[in-house]
N, C-alpha and C positions, 0 to 999 in steps of 0.2 A: 234370234227367235224366228219362228215361223209365223206368218200372218194368217194362217189357215183358221186358227181358232179364236180370232178376235171377237169380242161381243158386238152386238148390234149397236150402232151409234153414229154420231157425226165425227168424221175424221179429217184432220189436216195432215196432208202428206207433204213433207218438207225435209230439208237437210240443215237448216240454220236456226237453232233455237233462239238466237238474238232477235229474230223478227216476230216471234210469237207473242210476247207480253201484251202489246196493245190489243190483240185479238182475244187473249185470255181475259183481259179486263172487260171487254165488251160481252163475252160469254157470261162472265160473272154478273155483270149488270143485268143481263136478261134472265139470269137464273137457268141457263141452258148448259147442259154438260157437253163436253167434247173430249175427243181423244186425239192423240198424235201418233203418226207413223213417221219416226225419224229415220229417213231412208239413207242411212250410212252403213247398214248391215241388214241381216235378216234373210228371209227366203220365203218361197211359196211352193206348195205341192200342186202341180199343174192340174191334176184331176180332182182336187178338193174344191168344195163349193165355198166361195168367199162369204164373209158375213154380210148380213143385210145392213144398209145404212147409206149415208151420203159421204162421198169421198172428195174432198176439195184439194186439188193438186196445187201446191205452191212451189213446185220444183223450179229452180232458177238456172239461168244460163251461166251465172258466175260461180256455180258450185265448186268448180275446179280451183278457184282462188282460196277456198277454205279447206283444201286438201280432201275434197269430196268429188273428185273428178268422175267417179263411177256412179254417182247418184242419179245422173241423167239416164244412164243405162239401166240402173235398177228401176227407175221410174218407168221407162219404156216397158219393161217386163211386167211390173206390178199393174200398171194401167191397162195393159193388154189383157191380163188375167181378169181384172175386175170387169172390164167392158165385155169380155167374151161371155160372162155370165149375166150380163144385163144390169149390172149395178149402176146406181146413180153417181156418175163421176162429173164433178164440176171442173171445167178446164181439162179435158181429157187428153188422149194421145195426140190428136191432131193439133191441139193447142200447145202441147209441149214442144212439138216440132217447130211451131211458129216462134215460141219463146227463145229457142236456141239458134235461130237463124234470122239475122237482119236482112239477108238476101231474100228470104222467103217473105218476110214482112213487106219489103218494098215491092216485090213482084205482085203480091196479092192486092196490096193497096192500089197500085197503079192500074192493074187490070180491072179492079172494081170501079174505080173512078171513071175509067173509059167506058165501061159497060153501062154506067148510069148517066153518062153524058154530063157530068159535073165538072166544074172548073178547078176543083181542089187538086193539088199537086203533091208529088213526092220529089225529094232532091235528086238531082242527077248523080248517079253512083256508078262506080266501077269496082267490081270484085276481082281481086288479084290473088291467084293461087300460088303460094310459096313466096320465096324471097328473090329468086334468081332474076325475074323480069320486073320486079317491083319498081325500080327507078325508071326504067324505060317506059313502063306503063303509065307511071305518074307524069312523066314528061309529056306524053301524048295527051293525057287527060287534062293537064294544066293548059296545054295549047288550045284544046277544044273549048276550054272555059275562058279563053282570052287572057290566059296567064293571071287570072284572078286568084285570090286566096282559096285554099281548100283545106279540108280536114281529113283525118284518118280515124278509123275506129275498127274494132275487132268485130267480125261477123257474129261470133258467139260471145256477146258482150255482157254488159252489166258492170257496175262499179267503175264506170268510166274507162274501161279497158281499151287502151290504145288510142284514146281520144286526144288528138292534138291538132292545133291550128298551124298551118304553114302559109307564109306569105308568098313563097316562090319555090320553085323546084330545087334551087340550090340548098335551101334550108332542109328540104325533105331528104335530099341526097346525103347531106351531112348526118342527119338523124339515122337513116338506114344503115350507114356505114359506121355508126358509132356503137359503143357497148350498151347504149340506152335502148336500142331497138329491141322490141319484144315481139317475136312471132306469135300470132294468135294460136290458141289451143287447137283450132281446126285448120290452121294454116291459111286462112282466108282473111286478107286485109282489105278493108273497104276504103276507097278514096271517094270523097263526097264533096260536092260543091258547098262552099260557105254561103249560107243564106243570111243576108243582112236583115235584121228585124227593123220594122218601122219604129218601134219603141223598145226599150230595154226590158223586155220580158218575154217569156214563152207561156203557153197555156197547156194545162194538162186536164183532160176531161176524164172523170172517173165514172165507170159503168159497173153496175151490180145487177146480176140477173139479166144482163144484156141491155139494161135500161140506164139512161143517164141519171147520175146522182148529183154531181156538182162539177163546176169548172174552177180550177185553181190558177190564179195568176202567180207566176214565179219570177221574182225580180232577178234580172241578170245584169244589173247596172255595174257590178264590180267585176264583170268579166267571167263570173262563174255560173255554171248551171247547177241547180239543185233539183234535178229533174225527177228523181224519185222523192216524193215529198217527205219521206222519213230520212232521206239521206242527202249528203252533199257531195258534189263532184266539181273540183276545180279543173277547168279545161287547161291542160298543161301545154302551152305553146312552147316550142323550142326557143322562141324569142326570149322567154324569161330566163333562159340559161345563156344569154349572150356573154361571150367572153369579155372580161373587164378590160382587156387590152385594146378593144375596138374604140374608135374615136367616139366622142360624146354625142355627135349628131346621129350616128348610126345607133348608138345605144338608146337615145331618146326615142328614135323612130320605132325601134323594136319594143321598147317598154310600152309605147302607146298601143302597139298591135296586140299585146297581151290583154288589153282591156276589152277586146272584142268578145261579145258573147257568141261563141261558136255553136253550131248546130250539132248536137250530140245526143246521147241517150245513156244514162248511167245512174249508178247509185254507189255510194261508198259509206261514209260515216255520217252519223246523225248531224243534221244541219240546223241552222237557226230558223226558228219559226216565224220571225218577223218578215221573212222574204216571201211568205205565202199569204195570199188573200183570195177570197172568193170573187169570181167574175159573175156577178149576179145578172149582168146583161145577157149572158149566155145561158139558155135554158133548153128544155126538151123540144122547143119549137124552132130552135136555131138550125139553119140548113146544114151546117157541118155536123151538128149533133145527130140530126135525123139520118144523115148519110152514114155516119159511123155506127149508129145502132143497126142499120140494115147490114152493114159489113159484118158486125159481130154475129148477127143472126145467121148469115150465110155460112160463117165459119165456126159456128157453135162455140163461141167464146162468151162465157158468162160474166167473168170478172176481169177487168182490164183498166189500165190507165193509158190513155193515148195522148201523145204530145204533138202540138203543132205550133208553128210560128207564123206570124203575119208579117210578110216581107215588105220592104220599102216600095216594091212595085205593086203592092196591094194583093198579092197572092196569099192564100192559106196553104202552107206547106206542112203536110203531115209526115213525120219522120221517125216515130218510135211507137211501138206497141209493147207495153209492159204487162204481161199476164201474171206476173208475180208482184202485183202492186202493193205498196205500203201507203199509209196515210200519215200526214204530218200531225204529230200529237198536239202541238200548240194550236193549230188551226181547228183540229177536231174538238179540243176542249172549249174553244170560243164558240163553236157551233152549238155544242150542248148547253153551254151557259146561256146562250141567247134563245134557247127553246127549240132549236133545230135538231135534226136527226143526223148524227155523225155517220160517216161512211162505214166505220167499223161496226156500229150498231145496226145499220141497215143490212150489212153483210151477214151478221148473225141471224137477223130476222129471215133473210132469204134462205140461209142454210136450214134453219128450223122449219120453214115452210116446205122445203123439199123433203126434209126428213118426215114430216107429218103426212106426206103423200104416200109414204112407203106402205 
């Protein structure tokens, strides 16, 4: 279908229907109508005038894992069309480029922190293009880290793509030379320092309309990250695949290493809600929150979940920006039951506010 003749309204632009039900329920609770643009097909007439309305982009870096590899390209075209006519686009073209590049996320965060003179950090990261030099690059990277553990992830990530923990370069070499190795969709593999957390949890701050809504504590005590609160991602260390023929001491050591909560960024399947709880001590006045709100304003990001870890050295390390954020349904239900405003409900209110300004 052509998107030229759509009626005026609030639109969610996406390619994954499985992520929509919690938002539909929130729209229904508010009595607000919305429409979907399922961006797996369709088209636009470039000289036609887009419909009036509010267009919220939920395009995802992991679309290629759902056989929707071109949805990001369709999104680039559609958002450019909408923006060229001055339509209200929530998380527009520049945000899509951030969503699909962890390199860009790290560079923008690090640059912003330096410009503000704050002590917040990003993890040391090396981006390697292709596979040919990957092992040699990793050897130099590990040496610079003092041969400490490191992790890998895909630049165009989501769903835990390529996220693995390696205790040493030998393990990494074995992985790269094995059939398990998966080259990222854009060919860029990230090597990243392993940041040891002071306690077994990470924090995800949710922002709506560029403003802080709540902070979620995500339990990582079992060695897994469930970083997208609607999803679960088990950090898959090569150690967990240790060959049974190795001696028991080696196996025990490697089994212990799989319990490490590694620094990652990912979403895959629906996770257990009991791992999520509010961090009420973090609020809109917290320095990290104020800093991140300023960052979002500079880069015109309206809706995002931003993750950080508090390291054993006392640093706050920010490592992932998810502009295709989901909210954990169990936690959201508890918030509503206690009389609070769930994130999905606040998001609907925000979209309605933007629509009423049209």
